[in-house]
C-alpha positions in Angstrom: -27.8 2.2 -7.5 -28.5 2.0 -11.4 -31.8 3.8 -12.3 -33.9 3.1 -15.8 -36.3 4.5 -18.2 -38.9 2.4 -19.4 -39.1 2.7 -23.1 -42.9 1.3 -22.9 -44.7 3.5 -20.6 -41.8 6.1 -19.3 -41.9 5.1 -16.2 -38.4 5.6 -14.1 -37.7 2.0 -12.6 -35.0 1.0 -9.7 -32.8 -1.8 -11.2 -33.7 -4.4 -8.9 -37.5 -3.5 -9.8 -37.1 -4.1 -13.7 -38.8 -7.2 -13.2 -41.4 -6.7 -11.3 -42.5 -3.9 -13.5 -42.3 -5.9 -16.6 -44.5 -8.8 -14.6 -47.3 -6.3 -14.0 -47.3 -3.1 -15.0 -46.2 -3.6 -18.6 -46.7 -7.1 -18.8 -46.6 -8.9 -22.3 -43.9 -6.4 -23.2 -40.5 -6.8 -24.0 -38.3 -5.4 -21.5 -37.2 -2.4 -23.2 -34.9 0.3 -21.0 -32.8 3.1 -21.1 -30.2 3.7 -18.3 -30.9 7.4 -16.9 -27.2 8.1 -16.8 -25.3 7.3 -20.0 -28.9 7.3 -22.0 -27.7 3.6 -23.1 -30.4 1.4 -24.6 -31.2 -2.2 -23.0 -33.3 -5.0 -24.7 -34.3 -8.4 -22.7 -32.2 -9.3 -19.9 -28.8 -7.0 -21.3 -29.6 -4.5 -18.7 -28.8 -7.3 -15.9 -24.9 -6.5 -16.9 -25.4 -2.8 -16.4 -24.2 -3.1 -13.0 -22.7 0.7 -12.6 -22.7 3.7 -14.5 -21.0 7.0 -15.1 -21.1 9.5 -12.3 -22.9 13.2 -12.8 -19.0 14.7 -12.9 -18.4 12.3 -15.9 -21.9 12.8 -17.5 -20.7 16.6 -17.5 -17.0 15.9 -19.0 -18.7 13.9 -21.8 -20.8 17.4 -22.7 -17.7 20.1 -21.7 -14.4 19.2 -23.3 -12.5 21.5 -21.1 -14.0 19.6 -18.0 -11.9 16.9 -16.6 -13.6 14.4 -14.2 -11.9 12.9 -11.4 -12.0 8.9 -11.0 -14.4 8.5 -7.4 -12.8 6.8 -5.0 -15.0 4.6 -3.8 -13.7 1.0 -1.6 -17.2 -0.1 -1.3 -18.0 0.1 -4.7 -14.5 -1.8 -5.4 -15.9 -4.9 -3.6 -19.1 -4.6 -4.3 -17.8 -5.0 -8.1 -15.4 -8.2 -6.9 -18.3 -9.8 -5.4 -20.5 -9.5 -8.3 -17.1 -11.3 -10.4 -17.3 -14.2 -8.0 -21.1 -14.3 -9.1 -20.2 -14.5 -13.0 -17.5 -16.9 -12.3 -20.0 -19.0 -10.6 -22.4 -19.0 -13.4 -19.7 -19.2 -16.0 -18.5 -22.3 -13.9 -19.0 -26.2 -14.6 -17.5 -27.2 -11.1 -21.0 -26.8 -9.3 -23.5 -28.3 -11.3 -26.2 -25.5 -10.6 -29.7 -26.8 -10.4 -31.9 -24.4 -12.1 -33.4 -22.9 -9.1 -30.1 -22.1 -7.8 -29.0 -21.0 -11.4 -31.6 -18.6 -11.1 -31.0 -17.2 -8.1 -27.5 -16.3 -8.9 -28.9 -14.6 -12.0 -31.0 -12.4 -9.8 -28.0 -11.6 -8.1 -26.4 -10.1 -10.4 -29.4 -7.7 -10.9 -29.4 -6.3 -7.3 -27.2 -3.6 -5.7 -24.8 -3.6 -2.5 -25.0 -7.6 -2.0 -23.7 -8.1 2.1 -20.6 -10.0 2.2 -21.7 -11.9 5.5 -23.6 -14.6 6.1 -26.3 -13.9 8.0 -26.7 -9.8 6.7 -26.9 -12.0 3.0 -29.8 -14.3 3.8 -31.6 -11.8 5.5 -31.2 -9.4 2.5 -31.8 -12.3 -0.2 -34.8 -13.5 1.8 -36.0 -9.8 2.1 -34.9 -7.7 -1.2 -35.9 -11.0 -3.9 -37.8 -13.0 -1.6 -35.2 -16.0 -1.7 -36.3 -19.0 0.4 -33.9 -19.5 3.8 -32.6 -22.8 3.0 -32.0 -22.2 -0.8 -30.3 -18.7 0.6 -28.1 -20.6 2.9 -26.7 -23.0 -0.1 -26.2 -20.6 -2.5 -23.8 -18.9 0.8 -22.1 -22.1 0.4 -21.4 -21.8 -3.3 -20.6 -18.1 -2.6 -17.9 -18.5 0.2 -16.5 -21.6 -1.8 -15.7 -20.1 -4.6 -14.2 -16.9 -2.7 -12.0 -19.1 -0.5 -11.1 -20.8 -3.9 -10.3 -17.3 -5.4 -8.1 -16.4 -2.3 -5.9 -19.7 -2.1 -4.8 -19.0 -6.3 -4.4 -15.1 -5.0 -2.4 -16.1 -2.8 -0.4 -18.6 -4.7 0.3 -15.6 -7.2 1.6 -13.6 -4.6 3.9 -16.2 -3.5 5.2 -16.8 -6.7 5.8 -12.9 -7.0 7.8 -12.9 -3.6 9.6 -15.9 -5.0 10.6 -14.3 -8.2 11.8 -11.0 -6.5 13.4 -13.0 -4.4 15.5 -15.0 -6.8 16.1 -11.7 -9.2 17.5 -9.8 -6.0 20.1 -12.6 -5.5 20.8 -13.0 -9.2 21.9 -9.0 -8.7 23.7 -9.2 -5.6 25.7 -12.3 -7.2 26.2 -10.2 -10.4 27.6 -7.0 -8.1 30.0 -9.8 -6.5 31.8 -10.5 -9.6 31.6 -7.1 -11.3 35.3 -5.1 -10.8 35.3 -2.1 -8.5 34.8 0.9 -10.2 33.5 4.5 -9.8 31.2 7.3 -11.9 32.9 10.5 -12.9 30.9 13.2 -14.6 32.8 14.9 -17.6 31.5 18.9 -18.2 29.3 17.7 -21.0 27.0 16.1 -18.6 27.9 12.6 -19.3 28.3 9.9 -17.3 31.4 7.6 -17.7 33.4 5.0 -15.4 36.7 5.6 -14.6 38.3 2.2 -14.6 40.6 1.0 -11.6 43.3 1.4 -14.3 43.6 4.9 -13.2 45.7 3.8 -10.3 47.8 1.6 -12.1 49.0 4.5 -14.0 52.8 4.6 -13.3 53.3 8.2 -12.4 57.3 8.4 -11.9 58.1 6.2 -15.1 56.3 8.5 -17.0 57.6 11.2 -15.3 61.1 10.1 -16.1 60.4 9.2 -19.5 59.0 12.7 -20.8 62.1 14.7 -19.3 64.6 11.9 -20.3 63.5 12.7 -23.7 64.3 16.3 -23.6 67.9 17.2 -25.3 69.4 19.0 -22.5 67.5 16.8 -20.0 65.1 19.2 -17.7 61.9 20.8 -18.8 59.7 23.8 -17.2 57.3 22.1 -14.7 54.0 23.6 -16.5 55.0 21.9 -19.7 56.0 18.8 -18.2 52.6 18.7 -16.5 50.9 19.5 -20.1 52.6 16.3 -21.2 51.8 14.2 -18.4 47.6 15.3 -19.2 47.9 14.3 -22.4 49.6 11.1 -21.2 47.1 10.3 -18.2 43.9 11.0 -20.9 45.0 8.2 -23.4 45.6 5.8 -20.3 42.0 6.7 -19.4 40.4 6.7 -22.5 38.8 10.1 -21.9 38.8 13.6 -23.9 38.9 15.6 -21.1 38.8 15.6 -17.1 35.8 16.7 -14.9 36.7 19.3 -12.7 36.8 17.0 -9.4 39.2 14.9 -11.8 41.4 17.7 -12.7 42.1 18.7 -8.8 43.1 15.3 -8.2 45.6 15.2 -11.0 46.9 18.1 -9.9 47.3 16.9 -6.8 48.9 13.7 -7.7 51.1 15.1 -9.8 52.9 17.7 -7.5 53.0 14.4 -5.1 54.5 12.0 -7.8 57.0 14.9 -9.0 58.5 15.2 -5.4 59.0 11.6 -4.6 60.2 10.7 -8.0 63.8 9.9 -7.4 65.4 10.2 -11.0 64.3 14.0 -11.0 65.1 16.9 -9.5 63.3 20.4 -9.0 64.6 23.4 -9.1 62.3 26.5 -9.2 60.1 26.3 -12.3 62.4 23.6 -13.6 62.3 19.8 -13.6 66.0 18.2 -14.1 66.7 14.8 -14.9 69.4 13.6 -12.1 
């Protein structure tokens, strides 16, 4: 509930009682009030739009730079603010062709906090608090309900549209994923991710081993030296500068495997010979 201080007489007044205060005690004066929490001044009917104010924690935070106020979690306040949005939307709309008494009723509702959101409670509330006739309260409720249903329908359409867009994006991603060639990620020692191409499996181990040994003048080479030469060829094939620890272990295993299987080469101790 927002409280104001009358700047004419200094009396504190609840927001719903401001109108009555200026009809009785400060009659004849222009409305001039200040919010007791944020100390902001309001003239005429400006106070009507001041539906909520800062909390004590936020007020203290403004005075003390070292204090950080937590945002209050009040679901009822959020619902009430949404209810006020509906009332403002009705007043701004040209769809309802409000009569002067009904428009005045909605304007008075703007200055009231905690307006009930059920028909029976709403009619009792406005009859008792702002002395609205039952027949008029029923008309006001019908308009409120119509606007609420219209907003709900618009929200559902928006959600359905968003859902459709997400499903469309998901399908598109699946199609693109199917069209992409299979690949796997390999990590190099400097921490950057690269893609190890499927060409790694197309590396002709037997041909490269035979070629390297055949280049030697005596047709033989030490196994460790052959491995280093083949590693250079392998890195060039993958367009890499170096292998990760995991890749290096795989290379060693493949080297030993293909060397043993190569029909054109023979391993004698540490020496690899061309047959």
